C-alpha positions as CSV (number, residue, x, y, z in Angstrom):
1,M,70.8,76.2,100.7
2,G,74.2,74.2,100.0
3,D,77.5,76.0,100.7
4,E,78.4,77.4,96.9
5,L,81.8,75.7,98.1
6,M,81.7,72.8,98.4
7,D,79.0,72.1,96.6
8,G,79.2,71.5,92.1
9,L,81.0,69.3,90.5
10,W,81.4,66.9,93.6
11,G,78.2,67.8,94.9
12,S,78.1,67.7,98.8
13,G,80.7,64.9,98.8
14,L,83.3,67.4,98.6
15,G,82.9,69.4,102.0
16,I,82.3,66.1,103.6
17,S,85.4,64.5,103.1
18,L,87.0,67.3,103.6
19,A,85.7,67.4,106.7
20,V,86.8,63.6,107.8
21,E,89.9,64.3,105.9
22,E,90.6,67.7,109.4
23,V,89.5,64.3,111.3
24,G,92.3,62.0,109.6
25,R,94.6,65.6,110.6
26,K,93.4,65.0,114.1
27,V,94.2,61.5,113.6
28,S,97.7,61.5,112.7
29,Q,98.9,64.4,115.5
30,C,97.8,61.8,117.9
31,S,99.1,59.3,116.7
32,A,102.9,61.8,116.5
33,S,101.9,62.6,119.5
34,G,102.4,59.0,121.3
35,E,105.8,58.6,119.4
36,E,107.1,61.2,121.0
37,V,105.3,59.3,124.7
38,L,107.2,55.9,123.4
39,A,110.4,58.3,122.5
40,G,110.2,59.2,126.4
41,F,109.9,56.1,127.5
42,H,112.9,54.6,125.9
43,E,114.8,57.4,127.1
44,I,113.7,55.9,130.5
45,Q,114.3,53.1,129.7
46,L,118.1,53.9,129.1
47,A,118.6,55.0,132.3
48,D,121.8,53.5,134.2
49,W,119.9,52.8,137.8
50,Q,121.5,50.1,139.2
51,S,118.1,49.8,142.2
52,P,115.8,47.2,143.0
53,A,113.2,49.6,142.3
54,G,114.9,51.8,139.2
55,Q,114.2,47.8,137.7
56,A,111.2,47.8,138.8
57,Y,110.2,50.7,137.3
58,R,111.8,50.4,134.3
59,D,109.6,46.7,133.9
60,S,106.8,48.8,134.7
61,L,107.3,51.4,131.4
62,S,108.5,48.6,129.5
63,L,104.8,46.9,129.5
64,Q,103.6,50.6,129.5
65,A,105.1,51.0,126.0
66,V,104.1,47.5,125.1
67,A,100.3,49.3,126.0
68,V,100.9,52.9,123.3
69,R,102.6,50.9,121.3
70,R,99.0,49.4,119.9
71,A,97.5,51.4,121.1
72,L,99.2,53.5,118.0
73,D,99.3,50.3,116.1
74,R,94.8,51.2,116.1
75,I,95.5,54.4,115.6
76,R,97.3,53.7,112.4
77,E,94.7,51.5,111.7
78,A,92.0,54.6,112.3
79,S,93.8,56.7,109.8
80,A,94.0,54.3,107.3
81,A,90.1,54.0,107.5
82,V,89.3,57.6,107.7
83,A,91.3,58.7,104.7
84,A,89.8,55.8,102.7
85,H,86.0,57.1,104.4
86,A,86.9,60.8,103.2
87,R,87.9,59.6,99.6
88,A,84.3,57.4,100.4
89,A,83.1,60.8,100.5
90,L,84.4,62.6,98.3
91,T,82.4,60.5,95.4
92,S,79.2,59.8,97.8
93,E,75.8,62.1,97.3
94,C,75.1,62.3,100.9
95,S,73.5,65.4,102.4
96,P,76.4,67.1,105.7
97,D,73.5,65.6,108.2
98,G,73.0,61.9,107.0
99,R,70.4,61.7,104.9
100,F,70.6,60.9,101.5
């Protein structure tokens, strides 16, 4: 009752691996979006606002950029973990429903 395309030489591990790789692609897309946000922060920080409010805004933005950078570091770590899990799933004998 397995998926004929996913069964065979690699067993059900191939199907699981492909599903996990799709999650990895989504995590990578999230990382790319975060990088775009950081680039936008950088552009705003370069603006030449002389007012105290402008300086306060840039200072606030700088703190937010640090938080986004840390989050992106964690996303990259998660991406590496997902990739490792996809490789492990390829050789596993686990079924898609989590049973052995």
